[in-house]
N, CA and C atoms of all chains as a GROMACS GRO file, in nm:
protein
  612
    1UNK      N    1   2.729  -0.265  -0.293
    1UNK     CA    2   2.602  -0.190  -0.304
    1UNK      C    3   2.486  -0.275  -0.250
    2UNK      N    4   2.476  -0.398  -0.305
    2UNK     CA    5   2.368  -0.489  -0.262
    2UNK      C    6   2.382  -0.518  -0.113
    3UNK      N    7   2.506  -0.531  -0.070
    3UNK     CA    8   2.530  -0.561   0.071
    3UNK      C    9   2.481  -0.445   0.159
    4UNK      N   10   2.513  -0.323   0.114
    4UNK     CA   11   2.471  -0.205   0.191
    4UNK      C   12   2.317  -0.199   0.196
    5UNK      N   13   2.254  -0.227   0.082
    5UNK     CA   14   2.107  -0.224   0.076
    5UNK      C   15   2.047  -0.323   0.176
    6UNK      N   16   2.108  -0.441   0.184
    6UNK     CA   17   2.054  -0.543   0.274
    6UNK      C   18   2.087  -0.513   0.420
    7UNK      N   19   2.201  -0.445   0.440
    7UNK     CA   20   2.237  -0.413   0.580
    7UNK      C   21   2.153  -0.300   0.637
    8UNK      N   22   2.103  -0.215   0.550
    8UNK     CA   23   2.020  -0.102   0.596
    8UNK      C   24   1.884  -0.109   0.528
    9UNK      N   25   1.800  -0.206   0.570
    9UNK     CA   26   1.672  -0.224   0.499
    9UNK      C   27   1.582  -0.101   0.504
   10UNK      N   28   1.582  -0.032   0.618
   10UNK     CA   29   1.488   0.081   0.632
   10UNK      C   30   1.529   0.197   0.542
   11UNK      N   31   1.662   0.223   0.532
   11UNK     CA   32   1.708   0.333   0.446
   11UNK      C   33   1.683   0.300   0.300
   12UNK      N   34   1.712   0.176   0.264
   12UNK     CA   35   1.691   0.135   0.124
   12UNK      C   36   1.543   0.144   0.089
   13UNK      N   37   1.459   0.097   0.182
   13UNK     CA   38   1.314   0.098   0.156
   13UNK      C   39   1.264   0.241   0.142
   14UNK      N   40   1.308   0.327   0.233
   14UNK     CA   41   1.265   0.467   0.228
   14UNK      C   42   1.311   0.532   0.098
   15UNK      N   43   1.435   0.507   0.061
   15UNK     CA   44   1.490   0.564  -0.062
   15UNK      C   45   1.411   0.519  -0.184
   16UNK      N   46   1.386   0.388  -0.193
   16UNK     CA   47   1.315   0.334  -0.310
   16UNK      C   48   1.174   0.390  -0.319
   17UNK      N   49   1.108   0.398  -0.204
   17UNK     CA   50   0.969   0.445  -0.202
   17UNK      C   51   0.962   0.594  -0.240
   18UNK      N   52   1.058   0.672  -0.189
   18UNK     CA   53   1.058   0.815  -0.221
   18UNK      C   54   1.088   0.836  -0.370
   19UNK      N   55   1.184   0.762  -0.422
   19UNK     CA   56   1.217   0.775  -0.565
   19UNK      C   57   1.094   0.741  -0.650
   20UNK      N   58   1.025   0.631  -0.615
   20UNK     CA   59   0.906   0.590  -0.692
   20UNK      C   60   0.796   0.696  -0.682
   21UNK      N   61   0.775   0.749  -0.561
   21UNK     CA   62   0.670   0.850  -0.542
   21UNK      C   63   0.700   0.978  -0.616
   22UNK      N   64   0.825   1.024  -0.607
   22UNK     CA   65   0.864   1.148  -0.675
   22UNK      C   66   0.853   1.129  -0.827
   23UNK      N   67   0.893   1.013  -0.874
   23UNK     CA   68   0.882   0.982  -1.018
   23UNK      C   69   0.736   0.993  -1.063
   24UNK      N   70   0.645   0.937  -0.982
   24UNK     CA   71   0.503   0.939  -1.017
   24UNK      C   72   0.449   1.082  -1.021
   25UNK      N   73   0.489   1.160  -0.918
   25UNK     CA   74   0.440   1.298  -0.912
   25UNK      C   75   0.493   1.377  -1.032
   26UNK      N   76   0.622   1.358  -1.066
   26UNK     CA   77   0.679   1.429  -1.180
   26UNK      C   78   0.609   1.390  -1.309
   27UNK      N   79   0.574   1.262  -1.320
   27UNK     CA   80   0.502   1.216  -1.440
   27UNK      C   81   0.366   1.286  -1.452
   28UNK      N   82   0.297   1.298  -1.338
   28UNK     CA   83   0.166   1.364  -1.339
   28UNK      C   84   0.180   1.511  -1.377
   29UNK      N   85   0.283   1.575  -1.320
   29UNK     CA   86   0.306   1.717  -1.351
   29UNK      C   87   0.338   1.732  -1.499
   30UNK      N   88   0.423   1.645  -1.549
   30UNK     CA   89   0.462   1.648  -1.691
   30UNK      C   90   0.340   1.630  -1.781
   31UNK      N   91   0.250   1.539  -1.739
   31UNK     CA   92   0.128   1.516  -1.817
   31UNK      C   93   0.040   1.641  -1.818
   32UNK      N   94   0.030   1.707  -1.700
   32UNK     CA   95  -0.049   1.830  -1.690
   32UNK      C   96   0.009   1.939  -1.777
   33UNK      N   97   0.143   1.950  -1.775
   33UNK     CA   98   0.210   2.054  -1.853
   33UNK      C   99   0.182   2.034  -2.002
   34UNK      N  100   0.189   1.910  -2.046
   34UNK     CA  101   0.163   1.882  -2.188
   34UNK      C  102   0.016   1.895  -2.221
   35UNK      N  103  -0.067   1.884  -2.115
   35UNK     CA  104  -0.212   1.896  -2.135
   35UNK      C  105  -0.269   1.785  -2.220
   36UNK      N  106  -0.205   1.671  -2.217
   36UNK     CA  107  -0.251   1.562  -2.301
   36UNK      C  108  -0.286   1.443  -2.214
   37UNK      N  109  -0.396   1.380  -2.247
   37UNK     CA  110  -0.434   1.261  -2.171
   37UNK      C  111  -0.388   1.137  -2.245
   38UNK      N  112  -0.298   1.062  -2.184
   38UNK     CA  113  -0.251   0.939  -2.248
   38UNK      C  114  -0.349   0.826  -2.218
   39UNK      N  115  -0.461   0.828  -2.287
   39UNK     CA  116  -0.563   0.728  -2.258
   39UNK      C  117  -0.585   0.641  -2.381
   40UNK      N  118  -0.571   0.513  -2.362
   40UNK     CA  119  -0.595   0.423  -2.475
   40UNK      C  120  -0.745   0.396  -2.485
   41UNK      N  121  -0.783   0.329  -2.594
   41UNK     CA  122  -0.925   0.298  -2.614
   41UNK      C  123  -0.978   0.211  -2.500
   42UNK      N  124  -0.898   0.110  -2.463
   42UNK     CA  125  -0.940   0.020  -2.355
   42UNK      C  126  -0.959   0.100  -2.226
   43UNK      N  127  -0.866   0.191  -2.199
   43UNK     CA  128  -0.877   0.271  -2.075
   43UNK      C  129  -1.000   0.360  -2.079
   44UNK      N  130  -1.029   0.416  -2.196
   44UNK     CA  131  -1.149   0.500  -2.209
   44UNK      C  132  -1.274   0.416  -2.182
   45UNK      N  133  -1.277   0.297  -2.243
   45UNK     CA  134  -1.394   0.210  -2.224
   45UNK      C  135  -1.408   0.169  -2.078
   46UNK      N  136  -1.294   0.136  -2.016
   46UNK     CA  137  -1.299   0.096  -1.875
   46UNK      C  138  -1.345   0.210  -1.786
   47UNK      N  139  -1.294   0.330  -1.817
   47UNK     CA  140  -1.334   0.446  -1.736
   47UNK      C  141  -1.483   0.473  -1.750
   48UNK      N  142  -1.531   0.469  -1.876
   48UNK     CA  143  -1.674   0.495  -1.898
   48UNK      C  144  -1.759   0.388  -1.832
   49UNK      N  145  -1.713   0.264  -1.843
   49UNK     CA  146  -1.784   0.153  -1.780
   49UNK      C  147  -1.793   0.174  -1.628
   50UNK      N  148  -1.680   0.215  -1.572
   50UNK     CA  149  -1.676   0.240  -1.427
   50UNK      C  150  -1.772   0.351  -1.388
   51UNK      N  151  -1.769   0.459  -1.468
   51UNK     CA  152  -1.857   0.572  -1.437
   51UNK      C  153  -2.004   0.533  -1.448
   52UNK      N  154  -2.036   0.458  -1.553
   52UNK     CA  155  -2.176   0.416  -1.572
   52UNK      C  156  -2.222   0.322  -1.460
   53UNK      N  157  -2.132   0.233  -1.421
   53UNK     CA  158  -2.167   0.142  -1.312
   53UNK      C  159  -2.192   0.217  -1.183
   54UNK      N  160  -2.107   0.316  -1.161
   54UNK     CA  161  -2.121   0.398  -1.041
   54UNK      C  162  -2.255   0.473  -1.044
   55UNK      N  163  -2.287   0.525  -1.163
   55UNK     CA  164  -2.412   0.597  -1.180
   55UNK      C  165  -2.532   0.504  -1.152
   56UNK      N  166  -2.522   0.383  -1.206
   56UNK     CA  167  -2.628   0.284  -1.187
   56UNK      C  168  -2.644   0.249  -1.039
   57UNK      N  169  -2.532   0.230  -0.972
   57UNK     CA  170  -2.537   0.201  -0.829
   57UNK      C  171  -2.606   0.314  -0.752
   58UNK      N  172  -2.572   0.437  -0.790
   58UNK     CA  173  -2.633   0.554  -0.725
   58UNK      C  174  -2.785   0.553  -0.745
   59UNK      N  175  -2.826   0.527  -0.870
   59UNK     CA  176  -2.969   0.525  -0.902
   59UNK      C  177  -3.042   0.417  -0.823
   60UNK      N  178  -2.978   0.299  -0.814
   60UNK     CA  179  -3.040   0.188  -0.740
   60UNK      C  180  -3.053   0.223  -0.593
   61UNK      N  181  -2.946   0.286  -0.542
   61UNK     CA  182  -2.950   0.322  -0.400
   61UNK      C  183  -3.060   0.424  -0.373
   62UNK      N  184  -3.073   0.520  -0.468
   62UNK     CA  185  -3.175   0.622  -0.450
   62UNK      C  186  -3.315   0.561  -0.458
   63UNK      N  187  -3.330   0.463  -0.548
   63UNK     CA  188  -3.460   0.396  -0.562
   63UNK      C  189  -3.498   0.321  -0.435
   64UNK      N  190  -3.396   0.258  -0.375
   64UNK     CA  191  -3.421   0.179  -0.254
   64UNK      C  192  -3.462   0.269  -0.137
   65UNK      N  193  -3.399   0.388  -0.128
   65UNK     CA  194  -3.426   0.475  -0.011
   65UNK      C  195  -3.552   0.559  -0.031
   66UNK      N  196  -2.261   0.850   1.074
   66UNK     CA  197  -2.343   0.735   1.037
   66UNK      C  198  -2.333   0.707   0.887
   67UNK      N  199  -2.346   0.817   0.807
   67UNK     CA  200  -2.337   0.802   0.662
   67UNK      C  201  -2.200   0.753   0.621
   68UNK      N  202  -2.095   0.805   0.691
   68UNK     CA  203  -1.959   0.762   0.659
   68UNK      C  204  -1.943   0.614   0.689
   69UNK      N  205  -2.000   0.570   0.802
   69UNK     CA  206  -1.992   0.428   0.839
   69UNK      C  207  -2.057   0.341   0.733
   70UNK      N  208  -2.176   0.384   0.690
   70UNK     CA  209  -2.247   0.308   0.586
   70UNK      C  210  -2.165   0.307   0.457
   71UNK      N  211  -2.106   0.421   0.427
   71UNK     CA  212  -2.024   0.432   0.306
   71UNK      C  213  -1.906   0.338   0.312
   72UNK      N  214  -1.843   0.329   0.430
   72UNK     CA  215  -1.727   0.239   0.446
   72UNK      C  216  -1.772   0.094   0.428
   73UNK      N  217  -1.887   0.059   0.486
   73UNK     CA  218  -1.939  -0.078   0.471
   73UNK      C  219  -1.968  -0.108   0.323
   74UNK      N  220  -2.025  -0.011   0.254
   74UNK     CA  221  -2.056  -0.028   0.113
   74UNK      C  222  -1.928  -0.047   0.032
   75UNK      N  223  -1.828   0.033   0.067
   75UNK     CA  224  -1.699   0.024  -0.004
   75UNK      C  225  -1.633  -0.113   0.022
   76UNK      N  226  -1.641  -0.159   0.147
   76UNK     CA  227  -1.583  -0.290   0.180
   76UNK      C  228  -1.652  -0.401   0.101
   77UNK      N  229  -1.784  -0.391   0.092
   77UNK     CA  230  -1.860  -0.491   0.017
   77UNK      C  231  -1.820  -0.489  -0.130
   78UNK      N  232  -1.805  -0.367  -0.182
   78UNK     CA  233  -1.765  -0.352  -0.322
   78UNK      C  234  -1.628  -0.417  -0.346
   79UNK      N  235  -1.534  -0.392  -0.254
   79UNK     CA  236  -1.398  -0.446  -0.270
   79UNK      C  237  -1.398  -0.599  -0.263
   80UNK      N  238  -1.477  -0.653  -0.168
   80UNK     CA  239  -1.475  -0.798  -0.150
   80UNK      C  240  -1.550  -0.872  -0.260
   81UNK      N  241  -1.660  -0.814  -0.306
   81UNK     CA  242  -1.742  -0.883  -0.405
   81UNK      C  243  -1.688  -0.867  -0.546
   82UNK      N  244  -1.644  -0.747  -0.576
   82UNK     CA  245  -1.603  -0.723  -0.715
   82UNK      C  246  -1.453  -0.739  -0.734
   83UNK      N  247  -1.380  -0.737  -0.622
   83UNK     CA  248  -1.234  -0.755  -0.623
   83UNK      C  249  -1.163  -0.674  -0.732
   84UNK      N  250  -1.171  -0.543  -0.727
   84UNK     CA  251  -1.095  -0.464  -0.824
   84UNK      C  252  -0.947  -0.461  -0.784
   85UNK      N  253  -0.869  -0.380  -0.853
   85UNK     CA  254  -0.725  -0.378  -0.822
   85UNK      C  255  -0.697  -0.333  -0.679
   86UNK      N  256  -0.788  -0.254  -0.622
   86UNK     CA  257  -0.766  -0.204  -0.485
   86UNK      C  258  -0.763  -0.314  -0.382
   87UNK      N  259  -0.798  -0.436  -0.421
   87UNK     CA  260  -0.796  -0.547  -0.326
   87UNK      C  261  -0.652  -0.569  -0.275
   88UNK      N  262  -0.555  -0.537  -0.358
   88UNK     CA  263  -0.414  -0.549  -0.316
   88UNK      C  264  -0.386  -0.449  -0.203
   89UNK      N  265  -0.433  -0.326  -0.222
   89UNK     CA  266  -0.415  -0.223  -0.118
   89UNK      C  267  -0.483  -0.267   0.012
   90UNK      N  268  -0.605  -0.319  -0.004
   90UNK     CA  269  -0.681  -0.362   0.114
   90UNK      C  270  -0.605  -0.473   0.188
   91UNK      N  271  -0.558  -0.572   0.114
   91UNK     CA  272  -0.491  -0.686   0.177
   91UNK      C  273  -0.361  -0.643   0.246
   92UNK      N  274  -0.283  -0.562   0.177
   92UNK     CA  275  -0.154  -0.522   0.235
   92UNK      C  276  -0.173  -0.431   0.357
   93UNK      N  277  -0.267  -0.338   0.348
   93UNK     CA  278  -0.290  -0.247   0.461
   93UNK      C  279  -0.340  -0.326   0.582
   94UNK      N  280  -0.437  -0.413   0.558
   94UNK     CA  281  -0.492  -0.493   0.668
   94UNK      C  282  -0.382  -0.582   0.726
   95UNK      N  283  -0.299  -0.636   0.639
   95UNK     CA  284  -0.189  -0.722   0.684
   95UNK      C  285  -0.093  -0.648   0.775
   96UNK      N  286  -0.056  -0.527   0.737
   96UNK     CA  287   0.039  -0.454   0.822
   96UNK      C  288  -0.024  -0.404   0.952
   97UNK      N  289  -0.151  -0.372   0.945
   97UNK     CA  290  -0.219  -0.336   1.070
   97UNK      C  291  -0.218  -0.456   1.165
   98UNK      N  292  -0.247  -0.573   1.110
   98UNK     CA  293  -0.246  -0.695   1.193
   98UNK      C  294  -0.106  -0.726   1.243
   99UNK      N  295  -0.006  -0.705   1.157
   99UNK     CA  296   0.132  -0.733   1.199
   99UNK      C  297   0.176  -0.638   1.311
  100UNK      N  298   0.134  -0.514   1.301
  100UNK     CA  299   0.166  -0.418   1.407
  100UNK      C  300   0.105  -0.461   1.540
  101UNK      N  301  -0.021  -0.503   1.534
  101UNK     CA  302  -0.088  -0.550   1.657
  101UNK      C  303  -0.021  -0.676   1.710
  102UNK      N  304   0.021  -0.762   1.619
  102UNK     CA  305   0.090  -0.886   1.658
  102UNK      C  306   0.220  -0.853   1.731
  103UNK      N  307   0.293  -0.754   1.679
  103UNK     CA  308   0.419  -0.714   1.743
  103UNK      C  309   0.394  -0.658   1.883
  104UNK      N  310   0.281  -0.590   1.899
  104UNK     CA  311   0.249  -0.536   2.033
  104UNK      C  312   0.207  -0.648   2.128
  105UNK      N  313   0.139  -0.748   2.072
  105UNK     CA  314   0.092  -0.858   2.155
  105UNK      C  315   0.206  -0.947   2.206
  106UNK      N  316   0.307  -0.963   2.122
  106UNK     CA  317   0.422  -1.047   2.160
  106UNK      C  318   0.548  -0.961   2.163
  107UNK      N  319   0.572  -0.892   2.273
  107UNK     CA  320   0.680  -0.792   2.275
  107UNK      C  321   0.821  -0.850   2.268
  108UNK      N  322   0.835  -0.981   2.284
  108UNK     CA  323   0.972  -1.037   2.280
  108UNK      C  324   1.001  -1.109   2.148
  109UNK      N  325   0.922  -1.079   2.046
  109UNK     CA  326   0.938  -1.149   1.918
  109UNK      C  327   1.074  -1.121   1.854
  110UNK      N  328   1.115  -0.996   1.854
  110UNK     CA  329   1.241  -0.959   1.789
  110UNK      C  330   1.360  -1.024   1.861
  111UNK      N  331   1.353  -1.030   1.995
  111UNK     CA  332   1.467  -1.088   2.067
  111UNK      C  333   1.469  -1.242   2.052
  112UNK      N  334   1.353  -1.302   2.037
  112UNK     CA  335   1.350  -1.449   2.020
  112UNK      C  336   1.404  -1.490   1.885
  113UNK      N  337   1.365  -1.414   1.781
  113UNK     CA  338   1.413  -1.446   1.646
  113UNK      C  339   1.515  -1.340   1.604
  114UNK      N  340   1.617  -1.329   1.683
  114UNK     CA  341   1.713  -1.221   1.662
  114UNK      C  342   1.783  -1.230   1.527
  115UNK      N  343   1.806  -1.353   1.482
  115UNK     CA  344   1.877  -1.371   1.354
  115UNK      C  345   1.803  -1.307   1.239
  116UNK      N  346   1.670  -1.318   1.240
  116UNK     CA  347   1.591  -1.265   1.128
  116UNK      C  348   1.567  -1.115   1.143
  117UNK      N  349   1.535  -1.072   1.264
  117UNK     CA  350   1.492  -0.934   1.281
  117UNK      C  351   1.603  -0.839   1.326
  118UNK      N  352   1.728  -0.888   1.324
  118UNK     CA  353   1.836  -0.804   1.375
  118UNK      C  354   1.848  -0.668   1.305
  119UNK      N  355   1.847  -0.663   1.170
  119UNK     CA  356   1.859  -0.531   1.105
  119UNK      C  357   1.748  -0.434   1.145
  120UNK      N  358   1.627  -0.487   1.165
  120UNK     CA  359   1.516  -0.398   1.205
  120UNK      C  360   1.533  -0.353   1.350
  121UNK      N  361   1.578  -0.445   1.434
  121UNK     CA  362   1.594  -0.413   1.576
  121UNK      C  363   1.705  -0.310   1.597
  122UNK      N  364   1.802  -0.312   1.506
  122UNK     CA  365   1.913  -0.217   1.517
  122UNK      C  366   1.864  -0.073   1.495
  123UNK      N  367   1.763  -0.057   1.415
  123UNK     CA  368   1.712   0.076   1.384
  123UNK      C  369   1.617   0.128   1.492
  124UNK      N  370   1.519   0.047   1.526
  124UNK     CA  371   1.419   0.088   1.626
  124UNK      C  372   1.383  -0.034   1.709
  125UNK      N  373   1.330  -0.010   1.827
  125UNK     CA  374   1.287  -0.127   1.904
  125UNK      C  375   1.153  -0.180   1.851
  126UNK      N  376   1.114  -0.295   1.903
  126UNK     CA  377   0.997  -0.364   1.848
  126UNK      C  378   0.869  -0.281   1.858
  127UNK      N  379   0.852  -0.213   1.971
  127UNK     CA  380   0.728  -0.136   1.990
  127UNK      C  381   0.718  -0.025   1.886
  128UNK      N  382   0.832   0.037   1.855
  128UNK     CA  383   0.828   0.145   1.755
  128UNK      C  384   0.791   0.091   1.617
  129UNK      N  385   0.850  -0.023   1.584
  129UNK     CA  386   0.813  -0.085   1.455
  129UNK      C  387   0.665  -0.118   1.453
  130UNK      N  388   0.616  -0.166   1.568
  130UNK     CA  389   0.474  -0.200   1.575
  130UNK      C  390   0.388  -0.077   1.544
  131UNK      N  391   0.425   0.036   1.603
  131UNK     CA  392   0.346   0.158   1.579
  131UNK      C  393   0.361   0.208   1.436
  132UNK      N  394   0.482   0.190   1.379
  132UNK     CA  395   0.500   0.228   1.238
  132UNK      C  396   0.408   0.144   1.150
  133UNK      N  397   0.404   0.013   1.175
  133UNK     CA  398   0.318  -0.076   1.096
  133UNK      C  399   0.170  -0.042   1.116
  134UNK      N  400   0.133  -0.015   1.240
  134UNK     CA  401  -0.008   0.019   1.268
  134UNK      C  402  -0.044   0.150   1.198
  135UNK      N  403   0.047   0.246   1.206
  135UNK     CA  404   0.022   0.376   1.143
  135UNK      C  405   0.008   0.363   0.992
  136UNK      N  406   0.106   0.298   0.930
  136UNK     CA  407   0.103   0.285   0.783
  136UNK      C  408  -0.014   0.199   0.738
  137UNK      N  409  -0.034   0.085   0.805
  137UNK     CA  410  -0.144  -0.005   0.768
  137UNK      C  411  -0.279   0.060   0.792
  138UNK      N  412  -0.293   0.126   0.906
  138UNK     CA  413  -0.420   0.191   0.939
  138UNK      C  414  -0.452   0.302   0.841
  139UNK      N  415  -0.352   0.380   0.806
  139UNK     CA  416  -0.373   0.490   0.710
  139UNK      C  417  -0.414   0.433   0.574
  140UNK      N  418  -0.343   0.327   0.532
  140UNK     CA  419  -0.375   0.264   0.404
  140UNK      C  420  -0.516   0.207   0.404
  141UNK      N  421  -0.552   0.145   0.515
  141UNK     CA  422  -0.685   0.083   0.526
  141UNK      C  423  -0.795   0.190   0.522
  142UNK      N  424  -0.770   0.298   0.594
  142UNK     CA  425  -0.868   0.408   0.596
  142UNK      C  426  -0.889   0.463   0.455
  143UNK      N  427  -0.778   0.482   0.386
  143UNK     CA  428  -0.788   0.540   0.251
  143UNK      C  429  -0.860   0.446   0.154
  144UNK      N  430  -0.826   0.316   0.162
  144UNK     CA  431  -0.885   0.224   0.065
  144UNK      C  432  -1.034   0.199   0.095
  145UNK      N  433  -1.072   0.216   0.220
  145UNK     CA  434  -1.213   0.195   0.255
  145UNK      C  435  -1.295   0.323   0.250
  146UNK      N  436  -1.229   0.435   0.230
  146UNK     CA  437  -1.303   0.562   0.229
  146UNK      C  438  -1.404   0.562   0.116
  147UNK      N  439  -1.531   0.596   0.146
  147UNK     CA  440  -1.636   0.582   0.044
  147UNK      C  441  -1.612   0.664  -0.083
  148UNK      N  442  -1.553   0.782  -0.067
  148UNK     CA  443  -1.527   0.863  -0.186
  148UNK      C  444  -1.380   0.854  -0.221
  149UNK      N  445  -1.351   0.873  -0.349
  149UNK     CA  446  -1.211   0.860  -0.390
  149UNK      C  447  -1.128   0.973  -0.330
  150UNK      N  448  -1.028   0.939  -0.249
  150UNK     CA  449  -0.946   1.045  -0.189
  150UNK      C  450  -0.857   1.111  -0.294
  151UNK      N  451  -0.796   1.222  -0.254
  151UNK     CA  452  -0.710   1.295  -0.348
  151UNK      C  453  -0.591   1.210  -0.388
  152UNK      N  454  -0.540   1.241  -0.505
  152UNK     CA  455  -0.428   1.163  -0.561
  152UNK      C  456  -0.310   1.154  -0.466
  153UNK      N  457  -0.273   1.268  -0.409
  153UNK     CA  458  -0.152   1.271  -0.325
  153UNK      C  459  -0.172   1.185  -0.199
  154UNK      N  460  -0.294   1.182  -0.147
  154UNK     CA  461  -0.322   1.100  -0.028
  154UNK      C  462  -0.314   0.952  -0.062
  155UNK      N  463  -0.366   0.917  -0.179
  155UNK     CA  464  -0.361   0.776  -0.222
  155UNK      C  465  -0.217   0.734  -0.248
  156UNK      N  466  -0.142   0.827  -0.308
  156UNK     CA  467   0.000   0.797  -0.334
  156UNK      C  468   0.075   0.776  -0.203
  157UNK      N  469   0.049   0.862  -0.106
  157UNK     CA  470   0.118   0.851   0.024
  157UNK      C  471   0.083   0.720   0.093
  158UNK      N  472  -0.044   0.679   0.081
  158UNK     CA  473  -0.086   0.552   0.144
  158UNK      C  474  -0.011   0.435   0.082
  159UNK      N  475   0.000   0.436  -0.050
  159UNK     CA  476   0.072   0.326  -0.116
  159UNK      C  477   0.221   0.332  -0.080
  160UNK      N  478   0.273   0.454  -0.069
  160UNK     CA  479   0.415   0.466  -0.033
  160UNK      C  480   0.440   0.412   0.107
  161UNK      N  481   0.348   0.441   0.198
  161UNK     CA  482   0.364   0.395   0.337
  161UNK      C  483   0.364   0.243   0.343
  162UNK      N  484   0.269   0.181   0.273
  162UNK     CA  485   0.261   0.035   0.276
  162UNK      C  486   0.383  -0.026   0.205
  163UNK      N  487   0.424   0.036   0.095
  163UNK     CA  488   0.541  -0.015   0.022
  163UNK      C  489   0.667  -0.005   0.108
  164UNK      N  490   0.677   0.102   0.187
  164UNK     CA  491   0.792   0.116   0.276
  164UNK      C  492   0.798   0.000   0.376
  165UNK      N  493   0.684  -0.030   0.436
  165UNK     CA  494   0.679  -0.142   0.533
  165UNK      C  495   0.717  -0.273   0.465
  166UNK      N  496   0.658  -0.297   0.349
  166UNK     CA  497   0.683  -0.424   0.281
  166UNK      C  498   0.829  -0.438   0.240
  167UNK      N  499   0.882  -0.328   0.186
  167UNK     CA  500   1.020  -0.333   0.137
  167UNK      C  501   1.118  -0.349   0.252
  168UNK      N  502   1.096  -0.277   0.361
  168UNK     CA  503   1.191  -0.292   0.472
  168UNK      C  504   1.181  -0.432   0.532
  169UNK      N  505   1.062  -0.488   0.532
  169UNK     CA  506   1.045  -0.623   0.583
  169UNK      C  507   1.113  -0.724   0.491
  170UNK      N  508   1.094  -0.705   0.360
  170UNK     CA  509   1.154  -0.797   0.263
  170UNK      C  510   1.306  -0.792   0.271
  171UNK      N  511   1.362  -0.670   0.274
  171UNK     CA  512   1.509  -0.658   0.280
  171UNK      C  513   1.563  -0.714   0.411
  172UNK      N  514   1.487  -0.691   0.516
  172UNK     CA  515   1.529  -0.746   0.646
  172UNK      C  516   1.535  -0.899   0.641
  173UNK      N  517   1.433  -0.958   0.582
  173UNK     CA  518   1.429  -1.105   0.570
  173UNK      C  519   1.542  -1.156   0.481
  174UNK      N  520   1.565  -1.085   0.371
  174UNK     CA  521   1.665  -1.132   0.276
  174UNK      C  522   1.807  -1.113   0.328
  175UNK      N  523   1.824  -1.023   0.425
  175UNK     CA  524   1.960  -0.994   0.472
  175UNK      C  525   2.013  -1.104   0.564
  176UNK      N  526   1.923  -1.186   0.621
  176UNK     CA  527   1.973  -1.293   0.708
  176UNK      C  528   2.009  -1.414   0.622
  177UNK      N  529   2.105  -1.491   0.668
  177UNK     CA  530   2.149  -1.608   0.589
  177UNK      C  531   2.129  -1.737   0.665
  178UNK      N  532   2.065  -1.840   0.610
  178UNK     CA  533   1.989  -1.835   0.485
  178UNK      C  534   1.859  -1.758   0.504
  179UNK      N  535   1.812  -1.688   0.401
  179UNK     CA  536   1.689  -1.610   0.419
  179UNK      C  537   1.569  -1.702   0.442
  180UNK      N  538   1.479  -1.664   0.532
  180UNK     CA  539   1.360  -1.748   0.554
  180UNK      C  540   1.272  -1.751   0.428
  181UNK      N  541   1.189  -1.853   0.419
  181UNK     CA  542   1.107  -1.870   0.299
  181UNK      C  543   1.015  -1.750   0.276
  182UNK      N  544   0.968  -1.693   0.386
  182UNK     CA  545   0.876  -1.579   0.372
  182UNK      C  546   0.944  -1.461   0.304
  183UNK      N  547   1.078  -1.459   0.307
  183UNK     CA  548   1.151  -1.349   0.243
  183UNK      C  549   1.117  -1.335   0.096
  184UNK      N  550   1.102  -1.447   0.028
  184UNK     CA  551   1.070  -1.444  -0.115
  184UNK      C  552   0.932  -1.382  -0.138
  185UNK      N  553   0.838  -1.425  -0.054
  185UNK     CA  554   0.701  -1.372  -0.067
  185UNK      C  555   0.701  -1.221  -0.044
  186UNK      N  556   0.769  -1.180   0.062
  186UNK     CA  557   0.775  -1.036   0.090
  186UNK      C  558   0.843  -0.961  -0.024
  187UNK      N  559   0.949  -1.023  -0.081
  187UNK     CA  560   1.021  -0.957  -0.190
  187UNK      C  561   0.929  -0.936  -0.311
  188UNK      N  562   0.852  -1.041  -0.345
  188UNK     CA  563   0.762  -1.028  -0.460
  188UNK      C  564   0.655  -0.922  -0.432
  189UNK      N  565   0.600  -0.926  -0.311
  189UNK     CA  566   0.497  -0.827  -0.275
  189UNK      C  567   0.555  -0.686  -0.275
  190UNK      N  568   0.680  -0.675  -0.229
  190UNK     CA  569   0.743  -0.542  -0.226
  190UNK      C  570   0.762  -0.488  -0.367
  191UNK      N  571   0.804  -0.575  -0.460
  191UNK     CA  572   0.822  -0.531  -0.600
  191UNK      C  573   0.687  -0.484  -0.655
  192UNK      N  574   0.581  -0.559  -0.626
  192UNK     CA  575   0.449  -0.520  -0.676
  192UNK      C  576   0.400  -0.391  -0.610
  193UNK      N  577   0.436  -0.372  -0.485
  193UNK     CA  578   0.389  -0.248  -0.420
  193UNK      C  579   0.463  -0.127  -0.476
  194UNK      N  580   0.591  -0.145  -0.511
  194UNK     CA  581   0.664  -0.034  -0.576
  194UNK      C  582   0.601  -0.008  -0.714
  195UNK      N  583   0.567  -0.116  -0.782
  195UNK     CA  584   0.503  -0.102  -0.913
  195UNK      C  585   0.370  -0.030  -0.901
  196UNK      N  586   0.297  -0.059  -0.793
  196UNK     CA  587   0.167   0.007  -0.774
  196UNK      C  588   0.184   0.156  -0.746
  197UNK      N  589   0.300   0.196  -0.696
  197UNK     CA  590   0.325   0.341  -0.680
  197UNK      C  591   0.353   0.402  -0.816
  198UNK      N  592   0.437   0.333  -0.893
  198UNK     CA  593   0.477   0.386  -1.023
  198UNK      C  594   0.357   0.397  -1.117
  199UNK      N  595   0.262   0.305  -1.105
  199UNK     CA  596   0.150   0.302  -1.199
  199UNK      C  597   0.021   0.364  -1.144
  200UNK      N  598   0.026   0.421  -1.024
  200UNK     CA  599  -0.098   0.481  -0.969
  200UNK      C  600  -0.144   0.594  -1.062
  201UNK      N  601  -0.276   0.602  -1.078
  201UNK     CA  602  -0.330   0.702  -1.172
  201UNK      C  603  -0.397   0.813  -1.095
  202UNK      N  604  -0.382   0.932  -1.149
  202UNK     CA  605  -0.446   1.048  -1.088
  202UNK      C  606  -0.599   1.030  -1.092
  203UNK      N  607  -0.648   0.972  -1.203
  203UNK     CA  608  -0.792   0.955  -1.220
  203UNK      C  609  -0.834   0.809  -1.200
  204UNK      N  610  -0.746   0.730  -1.142
  204UNK     CA  611  -0.774   0.586  -1.130
  204UNK      C  612  -0.856   0.552  -1.010
   0.00000   0.00000   0.00000
C-alpha cells in the first residue's frame, strides 16, 4: 500500500486532497442540517475581536479619506 | 484601482499581523515561484532524474510548471483578495496547494535515499491537509 502511494505521488495526493475536501464539505452540511453552531467561548471572543478590529479599521480608513 | 488598493491593504495586514493565513500566503507564493523556476530551467527534471522520476512519468516538466503556477496563483489571488471569498473557493484554493505539496512530498520520499527537503515537504503537506480539514465556513 505504502509502496503504491509512493510510486504514484500524484494519484495519492489527489485522493488525499479530495477525501479531505469532501470530508470538510460534509461536516459543513451536517452542521447546517443540525442548525447548531459549535462555537466555544474562545472562538466567540476571537470572532467578536476580529469583527471589532475590522470595524475599527473601516472607521479609521473612513476618517483618513 | 480600488481592488489594487484592497490587495495592498490585505498584503500589509498579512505581513504585519501574521494571522493563520500567512501559511496560505507562503505556500501559494512558494508554488508560484516553483512553477516559474521550472519554466526558467527546463532541463531540471532530466538533470535530477532520480528525484523527479515519479513526477516526470506523469507529466513533462512544463506541464508541472503550469500546474504549480495555476494552483499557486489561484491560492495567492484568493489569500490576497480584499474581501473574504466564498467558503468553497477558499477550500478549493487550499486543496490545490495541498495537492502540489503532497505530490511533491511523496515524489521526494519515493526516491532512495530521500533528499532532506522531503521531510520538510512531508511536514508541510500534513499541515496543508490539516488546514483543509479545519477550514471554517466563517473563518
